[in-house]
C-alpha positions in Angstrom: 15.4 13.5 15.2 13.0 10.8 16.5 10.1 13.4 16.4 10.8 14.1 12.7 10.8 10.3 11.9 7.6 9.8 13.7 5.9 12.8 12.1 6.8 11.5 8.6 5.2 8.0 9.2 1.8 7.7 7.7 -0.9 5.0 7.5 -3.1 4.8 4.5 -5.8 2.5 3.2 -6.3 1.7 -0.5 -9.0 -0.2 -2.3 -7.6 -2.7 -4.8 -10.3 -3.9 -7.2 -9.5 -6.9 -9.4 -7.7 -9.3 -7.1 -8.7 -12.8 -8.0 -7.3 -14.8 -5.1 -5.4 -14.8 -1.8 -2.1 -15.2 -3.6 -2.7 -11.9 -5.5 -2.8 -10.2 -2.0 0.4 -12.0 -1.0 2.1 -10.9 -4.2 1.1 -7.3 -3.6 2.5 -7.3 -0.1 5.8 -8.8 -1.3 6.2 -6.1 -4.0 5.3 -3.2 -1.7 7.5 -4.4 1.1 10.5 -4.2 -1.2 10.2 -0.4 -1.3 12.5 1.5 1.0 10.4 3.5 3.4 7.5 1.0 3.7 7.2 -0.2 7.2 4.2 -2.5 6.8 1.9 -3.8 4.1 -1.3 -5.8 4.9 -3.4 -6.7 1.9 -6.8 -8.2 2.5 -8.2 -10.2 -0.4 -11.7 -10.5 1.0 -12.1 -6.7 1.6 -10.1 -5.8 -1.6 -8.1 -3.4 0.5 -4.6 -2.8 1.6 -3.3 -1.0 4.8 0.1 0.5 4.5 2.5 2.2 7.0 5.2 4.2 5.3 7.7 7.0 5.7 6.4 9.8 3.5 9.9 11.3 3.4 11.2 8.2 1.6 8.3 7.0 -0.5 5.2 8.6 -2.1 1.8 7.0 -2.4 2.2 7.2 -6.2 5.2 4.9 -5.9 3.2 2.4 -3.8 0.3 2.5 -6.3 2.9 1.8 -9.1 4.2 -1.2 -7.2 0.6 -2.6 -6.9 0.1 -2.1 -10.7 3.5 -3.8 -11.3 2.0 -7.0 -9.9 -1.0 -6.7 -12.3 -1.9 -3.7 -14.5 -5.6 -4.6 -14.3 -5.8 -3.6 -10.6 -8.0 -0.5 -10.0 -6.3 1.2 -7.0 -8.1 4.0 -5.1 -7.2 5.9 -2.0 -9.8 5.4 0.8 -10.9 8.7 2.4 -11.8 7.8 6.0 -13.5 11.2 6.4 -16.4 10.2 4.2 
């Protein structure tokens, strides 16, 4: 059981272009952390990035992106491919 929980945990980075201030980052974290299955959300205004730890069996990345856009529709959210 523990192995299946650990294997469904993922970490992902997203670029969020369009944040105007530190409170924007705080609002994004607050919205994302409301989602069942999100373990951690850390938005960095200076880098225009967010790092998220989540259970992929409970929540999809699309739902996380929707939560970001719920804070402000103008945000341009893109998945960071660390393999580049």
